C-alpha positions as CSV (number, residue, x, y, z in Angstrom):
1,M,54.1,94.9,89.1
2,A,57.1,97.3,90.0
3,T,55.6,99.6,93.0
4,Q,56.3,103.3,93.0
5,L,59.1,102.9,95.5
6,D,60.7,100.5,93.0
7,S,61.2,103.5,90.7
8,N,62.2,105.7,93.1
9,P,65.9,106.8,92.5
10,A,66.4,107.3,96.3
11,S,65.1,104.1,97.2
12,D,67.5,102.5,94.4
13,L,70.5,104.5,96.3
14,D,69.5,103.2,99.5
15,S,69.2,99.6,98.2
16,F,72.9,99.9,96.8
17,R,74.2,101.3,99.8
18,D,73.1,98.4,101.9
19,E,74.4,95.9,98.9
20,V,77.7,97.8,99.6
21,R,77.6,97.8,103.6
22,Q,76.9,93.9,103.3
23,F,79.6,93.6,101.0
24,L,82.2,95.7,103.2
25,A,81.1,93.6,106.1
26,E,81.7,90.2,104.4
27,N,84.9,91.2,102.6
28,F,87.1,93.8,104.0
29,P,89.4,92.7,106.3
30,A,89.2,94.3,109.6
31,E,93.5,94.2,109.8
32,L,93.4,96.9,107.0
33,K,91.4,99.4,108.2
34,G,92.9,102.7,107.8
35,T,96.0,101.3,105.4
36,N,96.6,102.4,101.8
37,N,97.0,100.3,98.5
38,A,100.7,99.0,98.8
39,L,100.6,98.2,95.4
40,S,100.3,101.4,93.9
41,S,103.1,103.0,96.3
42,V,106.1,105.4,94.5
43,E,108.3,103.2,96.5
44,G,107.4,100.1,94.2
45,P,105.3,97.2,95.1
46,T,105.2,95.3,98.3
47,E,104.6,91.5,98.6
48,E,100.7,91.1,99.0
49,S,99.7,89.9,102.2
50,P,96.6,87.1,102.6
51,A,94.3,89.8,103.7
52,Q,95.7,92.2,101.0
53,K,94.9,89.9,98.5
54,Q,91.4,88.5,99.5
55,W,90.5,92.1,99.3
56,R,91.9,92.8,96.0
57,E,90.2,89.8,94.3
58,A,86.9,90.5,96.0
59,M,86.9,94.2,94.7
60,G,88.1,92.8,91.4
61,E,85.4,90.3,91.2
62,R,82.8,93.2,91.3
63,G,84.7,95.8,89.2
64,W,84.3,98.2,92.0
65,G,87.8,99.1,92.1
66,T,86.8,100.7,88.7
67,P,83.2,101.4,89.7
68,T,82.1,103.5,86.6
69,W,83.9,101.4,83.8
70,P,81.9,99.5,81.6
71,K,81.1,96.0,83.2
72,E,81.8,94.3,79.9
73,Y,85.2,95.0,80.5
74,G,85.0,94.1,84.2
75,G,84.4,97.4,85.6
76,G,81.4,98.1,87.7
77,G,79.1,99.8,85.8
78,L,78.1,101.9,88.2
79,T,76.4,105.4,88.0
80,R,78.5,108.4,89.3
81,K,75.8,108.7,92.4
82,Q,76.8,104.7,92.9
83,A,80.1,105.2,92.9
84,R,79.9,108.1,95.3
85,V,77.8,105.8,97.3
86,L,80.6,103.7,97.3
87,D,83.3,105.9,98.2
88,E,81.2,107.3,101.0
89,E,80.6,103.6,102.3
90,M,84.2,102.4,102.4
91,A,85.5,105.7,103.6
92,K,83.1,104.8,107.3
93,V,84.9,101.6,107.5
94,G,88.7,102.8,106.9
95,A,88.7,100.7,103.3
96,Y,91.0,101.5,100.7
97,N,90.2,101.2,97.0
98,P,92.9,97.9,96.2
99,I,92.6,98.4,92.4
100,G,94.8,101.7,91.5
101,G,98.3,102.6,89.5
102,M,98.7,104.3,85.9
103,G,96.1,101.5,84.6
104,V,93.4,103.0,86.3
105,M,94.4,106.6,86.4
106,M,95.7,106.9,83.2
107,F,96.1,104.4,80.7
108,G,92.3,102.4,80.8
109,P,90.6,105.5,80.5
110,T,92.0,106.2,77.4
111,L,92.0,102.8,75.8
112,L,88.2,102.8,76.5
113,E,88.3,105.7,74.1
114,Y,90.4,105.2,71.4
115,G,91.3,101.4,71.5
116,S,89.8,98.5,69.5
117,E,87.7,96.2,70.6
118,A,90.2,93.5,70.8
119,Q,92.4,95.8,72.5
120,K,89.9,96.4,75.3
121,K,89.2,92.7,75.8
122,E,92.7,92.2,76.4
123,H,93.9,94.8,78.7
124,I,90.9,96.3,80.6
125,P,89.8,93.3,82.4
126,L,93.7,92.9,84.0
127,I,93.7,96.3,84.9
128,T,90.2,96.1,86.8
129,R,91.4,93.2,88.5
130,G,94.5,94.5,89.6
131,E,96.7,91.9,87.9
132,I,99.2,94.1,85.9
133,R,101.5,97.2,86.4
134,W,102.1,99.8,83.7
135,C,104.2,102.5,83.2
136,Q,104.3,105.6,81.1
137,G,106.8,106.0,78.2
138,Y,106.8,110.0,77.3
139,S,109.6,112.2,78.3
140,E,112.9,111.7,76.8
141,P,116.5,113.3,77.7
142,N,115.6,116.4,75.0
143,A,111.9,116.0,74.8
144,G,110.5,117.1,78.3
145,S,108.4,120.3,78.0
146,D,108.7,120.1,74.5
147,L,107.4,116.2,74.4
148,A,106.5,116.5,70.7
149,N,110.5,116.5,69.9
150,L,110.8,113.1,70.8
151,Q,112.8,110.8,68.7
152,T,112.2,107.1,70.0
153,F,111.6,105.7,66.8
154,A,109.4,102.8,65.8
155,E,110.6,101.5,62.2
156,D,107.6,99.4,60.1
157,K,108.5,95.9,59.5
158,G,105.6,94.4,58.1
159,D,103.9,92.6,60.9
160,H,105.7,94.4,63.4
161,Y,107.7,97.5,64.5
162,L,111.0,97.9,65.7
163,V,111.7,100.1,68.7
164,N,115.1,101.9,69.1
165,G,115.5,104.7,71.2
166,Q,115.2,106.0,75.0
167,K,112.6,107.4,77.6
168,T,113.5,109.0,80.7
169,W,111.3,109.8,84.1
170,T,109.6,106.4,83.4
171,S,107.3,106.2,86.8
172,G,107.7,102.6,88.1
173,G,109.3,101.0,85.0
174,Q,111.5,98.7,87.3
175,W,108.1,97.0,88.3
176,A,105.9,97.4,85.4
177,D,104.8,94.7,83.3
178,K,104.0,96.9,80.2
179,C,104.5,100.6,79.1
180,F,102.0,102.7,77.0
181,A,104.2,104.7,75.2
182,I,104.2,107.5,72.1
183,V,107.2,107.4,69.6
184,R,108.1,108.5,66.3
185,T,106.7,106.5,63.2
186,D,107.2,109.5,60.8
187,K,110.5,112.1,61.0
188,S,108.8,114.6,58.4
189,D,106.3,115.8,60.6
190,K,106.7,116.6,64.5
191,H,103.4,116.1,65.6
192,R,101.5,113.8,62.9
193,G,104.3,111.7,63.1
194,I,104.1,110.6,66.3
195,S,101.9,106.9,66.9
196,F,100.7,105.6,70.5
197,M,101.7,102.1,71.5
198,L,102.1,99.2,74.0
199,I,105.3,97.6,74.9
200,D,105.9,94.4,76.6
201,M,108.8,95.4,79.4
202,N,109.8,92.2,79.5
203,A,110.6,92.0,75.7
204,P,114.2,91.3,74.4
205,G,115.8,95.0,74.2
206,V,114.2,96.9,77.3
207,E,116.5,98.1,79.5
208,V,115.7,100.2,82.7
209,R,118.0,102.0,85.4
210,P,116.5,103.4,88.3
211,I,116.9,107.4,88.8
212,Q,117.3,108.5,92.7
213,M,115.7,111.4,93.4
214,I,116.5,113.9,96.3
215,S,114.1,112.3,98.3
216,G,116.1,109.4,98.6
217,M,113.6,107.3,96.7
218,S,113.7,105.9,93.1
219,P,110.2,105.8,91.5
220,F,111.4,106.8,88.3
221,C,113.8,104.9,85.6
222,E,116.0,105.7,82.4
223,T,114.2,103.2,79.7
224,F,116.2,102.1,77.0
225,F,114.5,100.4,73.7
226,T,117.3,98.3,71.3
227,D,115.7,96.6,68.5
228,V,112.4,95.9,70.6
229,K,110.0,93.7,68.6
230,V,106.4,95.5,68.9
231,P,103.4,93.7,67.4
232,K,101.4,95.7,65.0
233,E,98.2,95.0,67.0
234,N,99.7,96.8,70.2
235,L,99.6,100.5,67.8
236,V,96.4,102.1,69.5
237,G,94.4,104.0,67.1
238,E,96.0,104.9,63.7
239,E,99.6,105.8,62.7
240,G,100.4,109.6,63.2
241,Q,97.2,109.8,65.9
242,G,99.4,109.4,69.1
243,W,100.0,113.0,69.6
244,T,96.1,113.6,69.6
245,I,95.9,110.1,72.0
246,G,98.9,110.9,74.1
247,K,97.4,114.5,75.0
248,R,93.9,113.1,76.0
249,L,96.0,110.6,78.2
250,L,97.7,113.3,80.0
251,Q,94.3,115.2,80.5
252,H,93.8,112.1,82.8
253,E,96.9,112.3,84.7
254,R,96.5,115.9,85.4
255,T,92.9,115.1,87.0
256,N,94.3,112.9,89.3
257,L,97.5,115.0,90.2
258,S,95.1,117.6,91.6
259,G,92.7,117.4,94.1
260,G,90.3,115.5,92.1
261,G,92.5,112.7,92.5
262,A,95.5,111.0,94.4
263,L,96.3,114.6,95.9
264,A,92.8,114.8,98.1
265,R,93.6,111.4,99.6
266,L,97.2,112.2,100.5
267,M,96.0,115.5,102.4
268,G,93.3,113.6,104.4
269,T,94.6,114.8,107.7
270,S,93.9,118.3,108.8
271,L,96.9,120.6,109.3
272,A,95.2,122.1,112.7
273,D,95.6,118.3,113.8
274,V,99.0,118.0,112.6
275,A,99.9,121.4,114.6
276,K,98.4,120.4,118.0
277,K,101.4,117.8,118.4
278,Y,104.1,120.5,117.8
279,V,102.7,123.8,119.2
280,E,101.6,125.6,122.4
281,L,97.8,125.1,122.8
282,D,95.7,128.0,124.8
283,G,93.1,127.2,127.7
284,D,90.5,125.9,125.0
285,G,92.7,123.6,123.0
286,A,93.4,126.1,120.4
287,I,96.5,126.7,118.6
288,A,98.0,129.6,121.0
289,D,99.9,131.4,117.9
290,K,97.4,133.7,116.4
291,V,99.4,133.9,112.9
292,L,100.0,130.4,112.9
293,R,96.1,129.4,113.7
294,D,95.2,132.1,110.9
295,R,97.8,130.8,108.1
296,I,96.4,126.8,109.0
297,A,92.7,128.3,108.7
298,D,93.4,130.5,105.4
299,F,94.8,126.9,103.8
300,E,92.5,124.8,104.8
301,I,89.5,126.9,103.5
302,R,91.6,127.2,100.4
303,W,91.8,123.6,100.2
304,N,88.6,122.5,100.5
305,S,87.4,125.2,98.4
306,F,89.2,124.1,95.8
307,L,88.1,120.3,96.4
308,L,84.5,120.7,96.1
309,T,85.5,122.9,92.8
310,A,87.6,120.1,91.4
311,R,85.1,117.3,91.9
312,R,82.3,119.5,90.4
313,A,84.5,120.3,87.2
314,T,85.4,116.5,86.8
315,E,81.8,115.3,87.4
316,E,80.7,118.2,84.7
317,S,83.5,117.1,82.3
318,K,82.8,113.5,82.7
319,A,79.0,114.0,82.1
320,A,80.1,115.7,78.9
321,G,82.1,112.5,77.8
322,G,85.1,112.9,79.9
323,V,88.2,115.3,80.8
324,S,88.7,118.3,79.4
325,E,91.4,121.1,79.3
326,I,90.1,122.1,82.9
327,S,92.2,119.6,84.2
328,S,95.4,122.2,83.6
329,V,93.6,124.4,85.7
330,L,93.2,121.4,88.6
331,K,96.7,120.2,88.1
332,K,98.2,123.8,88.3
333,L,96.4,124.8,91.7
334,G,96.1,121.3,93.3
335,T,100.0,120.6,92.8
336,K,100.8,124.2,94.0
337,L,98.6,123.9,97.2
338,G,99.8,120.2,98.0
339,Q,103.5,122.0,98.1
340,E,102.4,124.9,100.1
341,R,100.9,122.2,103.1
342,A,104.5,120.3,102.7
343,E,106.3,123.6,103.7
344,L,103.8,124.5,106.4
345,I,104.2,121.2,108.0
346,I,108.1,121.5,108.1
347,E,107.7,125.0,109.1
348,I,105.2,123.5,112.3
349,A,107.5,120.8,113.2
350,G,110.6,122.7,113.9
351,M,113.6,120.7,114.5
352,Q,111.4,117.6,114.2
353,G,110.8,118.5,110.5
354,L,114.4,118.4,109.7
355,G,115.0,114.4,110.2
356,W,116.3,112.5,107.8
357,E,117.2,109.2,109.3
358,G,118.4,108.1,112.9
359,G,116.9,108.1,116.1
360,G,115.0,110.9,117.7
361,F,112.2,111.3,114.8
362,T,109.2,109.3,114.5
363,E,108.5,107.7,111.2
364,A,105.8,110.1,110.0
365,E,108.0,112.9,110.5
366,L,110.7,111.2,108.2
367,S,108.0,110.5,106.1
368,A,106.9,114.2,105.9
369,V,110.4,115.5,105.2
370,R,110.8,112.9,102.1
371,A,107.2,113.6,101.1
372,W,108.2,117.8,101.4
373,L,111.1,117.1,98.8
374,F,109.1,114.7,97.0
375,G,106.6,117.0,96.1
376,K,108.7,119.5,94.5
377,A,108.6,117.6,91.4
378,T,104.5,117.8,91.2
379,T,104.8,120.9,89.2
380,I,106.9,119.3,86.8
381,Y,105.7,115.8,85.9
382,G,102.5,115.6,84.2
383,G,103.5,118.8,82.7
384,S,105.2,121.5,84.5
385,T,103.4,124.4,85.6
386,E,104.8,126.6,83.1
387,I,103.2,124.3,80.6
388,Q,99.8,124.2,81.9
389,N,99.8,128.1,82.0
390,N,100.0,127.6,78.1
391,I,97.2,125.3,78.1
392,I,95.2,127.3,79.8
393,A,95.9,130.4,77.8
394,K,95.4,129.0,74.7
395,R,92.6,126.2,75.1
396,V,90.6,127.5,77.9
397,L,90.9,131.2,77.2
398,G,91.4,131.0,73.7
399,M,94.4,133.6,73.5
400,L,96.3,131.8,71.1
401,D,96.3,129.7,68.2
402,H,97.5,126.5,68.9
403,Q,98.6,123.2,67.0
């Protein structure tokens, strides 16, 4: 017979917390404490160490890398409160989530909503176990902000499509196994002529050419499709539904590009702690420059206020059935704050914030310069700030008619 304690939600959470602590004690390698998911690096995947592989497989087996995804497809099947407990306990021991990338951030949630049962069973478990890398085939040379102008064409050949065209800014294309792409299947209608399909990056006719950025990294590619065969079962949804599905996926991307996702983890160290390594301190150990101290405090207040708002808005959206247009607000504000922080770090470091290579600079200082330059792109990719302003005006504020 169930006791009153058994039906107590707080007691259930306490039991789950104990389960998480035991799991971490038994499975998280101490040598990985404080490190990040190397497999999701913008600089490309590195070879897994035995410890990294052990940790990824342990989390994948539980489905805890994608904690709230349905259990029948390999997810954790956890409630949002349980997922929060998992995050809290991992943070306490310095553990990172080894399951990530575009499959988790963008494609997986979209496929769970729009994919067929066969597609979910084929693709979602591989994502939850961290056994596959996905890339995004959206932008084209003449279809960036005006994405619906894309011209990559998928010709119906009966049992398959034949895809020809070019994509650009394909993040991680040179390392990806598969690509989720929006392509044109009907040239007579700009928006309704777009379809969403899955393309094998190892298929004959797929070519990638990495693009070097100002930061020195090459996380993006030009991608060329020449008579690439795509099976009909790789069409997600129906023909002509690609614009709707593609926009939904972008909402997931924008949420993760904002403080609701990767940016929050990137900015874990306080600016005050960074500044104390470079500037004069007073007798109490505080930053002596009162103007700089005020600027840092102002930023930290705005950043943490944004994080709380982002978390609340994201949870409200998920409770209502998924992400929403609020992701454009989060993306617009979160990426701007990220750029502001990077600028402040360079300013605080002085001459030590101007290094590119060679002696005299720490690895952290060189990384900060590259992060500052890389961050310039965040207000462009995933939908530029100008595009987010349009979306907010049309779909959040209802100021104009929209497509």
